[in-house]
C-alpha positions in Angstrom: 0.0 0.0 0.0 2.7 2.4 1.0 4.7 1.4 -2.1 1.7 2.3 -4.3 1.3 5.7 -2.7 5.1 6.3 -3.0 4.9 5.3 -6.7 1.9 7.6 -7.3 3.6 10.6 -5.6 6.8 10.0 -7.6 4.8 9.8 -10.8 2.8 12.9 -10.0 6.0 14.8 -9.1 7.6 13.8 -12.4 4.5 14.9 -14.4 4.4 18.3 -12.6 8.2 18.7 -13.2 7.7 18.0 -16.9 4.8 20.5 -17.0 7.0 23.1 -15.3 9.8 22.5 -17.7 7.5 22.9 -20.7 6.1 26.2 -19.3 9.7 27.4 -18.7 10.6 26.5 -22.3 7.6 28.4 -23.7 8.3 31.5 -21.6 12.0 31.4 -22.6 11.1 31.0 -26.3 8.6 33.9 -26.2 11.2 36.1 -24.4 13.8 35.3 -27.0 11.3 36.0 -29.9 10.5 39.3 -28.3 14.2 40.2 -27.8 14.9 39.4 -31.5 12.0 41.6 -32.7 13.1 44.4 -30.4 16.7 44.2 -31.5 15.7 44.1 -35.1 13.4 47.1 -34.8 15.2 49.1 -32.0 16.2 52.0 -34.2 12.6 52.4 -35.5 11.2 52.1 -32.0 13.6 54.7 -30.7 12.7 57.0 -33.5 9.0 56.6 -32.9 9.5 57.2 -29.2 11.3 60.4 -30.0 8.6 61.7 -32.3 5.9 60.7 -29.8 7.8 62.7 -27.1 7.8 65.8 -29.4 4.0 65.4 -30.0 3.4 65.0 -26.3 5.4 68.1 -25.5 3.3 70.1 -28.0 0.2 68.5 -26.5 1.2 69.8 -23.1 2.0 73.3 -24.3 -0.9 73.9 -26.7 -4.0 73.8 -24.4 -2.8 76.8 -22.3 -1.0 79.3 -24.5 -2.0 82.2 -22.3 -0.1 80.6 -19.3 3.1 80.2 -21.3 6.1 82.5 -21.1 7.1 84.2 -24.4 10.0 81.7 -24.8 7.7 78.7 -24.3 5.2 80.1 -26.7 7.9 80.7 -29.3 9.2 77.2 -28.9 5.9 75.8 -30.2 6.7 76.7 -33.9 10.1 74.9 -34.0 8.6 71.9 -32.3 5.7 71.8 -34.8 8.1 72.1 -37.7 10.3 69.3 -36.3 7.3 67.1 -35.7 6.0 67.6 -39.3 9.4 67.0 -40.8 9.9 63.8 -38.8 6.5 62.6 -39.9 7.3 63.4 -43.5 10.5 61.3 -43.2 8.4 58.4 -41.9 6.1 58.9 -44.9 9.1 58.8 -47.2 10.1 55.4 -45.6 6.5 54.3 -46.1 5.9 53.8 -42.3 3.0 56.1 -42.2 0.9 58.1 -44.6 1.6 61.7 -43.7 -1.0 63.2 -46.1 -3.8 61.2 -44.2 -2.9 62.9 -40.9 -4.7 66.1 -39.7 -1.4 67.5 -38.7 -0.4 67.7 -42.4 -3.0 70.5 -42.8 -1.6 72.5 -39.8 0.4 75.5 -41.2 1.2 77.4 -38.0 1.1 77.2 -34.2 -2.1 79.2 -34.3 -3.8 76.5 -36.4 -2.6 74.0 -33.8 -3.8 76.1 -30.9 -7.3 76.2 -32.5 -7.5 72.5 -32.9 -4.8 70.3 -31.3 -6.7 67.0 -31.7 -4.2 66.2 -34.5 -1.5 65.6 -31.9 -3.6 62.9 -30.3 -4.1 61.3 -33.7 -0.3 61.3 -34.3 0.5 59.8 -30.9 -2.1 57.1 -31.4 -0.9 56.2 -34.9 2.8 56.1 -33.8 1.9 53.9 -30.8 0.1 51.5 -33.1 3.2 51.4 -35.4 5.3 50.5 -32.3 2.9 47.7 -31.4 3.0 46.4 -35.0 6.7 45.9 -34.8 6.2 43.2 -32.2 3.5 41.3 -34.2 
């Protein structure tokens, strides 16, 4: 009787160890696949993060132009130009379609102050592109 219980416990422990080893293998394989995709697309991810940072900076500055110092208000135009040129570069590389974005119609910081929803659109699209690099 005790021998049977011992045998059952040993078999159960072996089965659970095999399941744990399989789970560990799957996690390791998924981690390696993720690392490969990240390493392959690291430059693009960094570029997208940099452009998102610029758009988020504008998104912070735009809603309250009356609260900004003159220097901060004047910094909006160069940031807008930088954002648009970086988006055009992504368009050239066929990563996004710049002409389809609302921000392509923005000509000055005053246009952006009137309607800054285009910044949210840019951020959402670039976040989607980052996610796609891992799929």
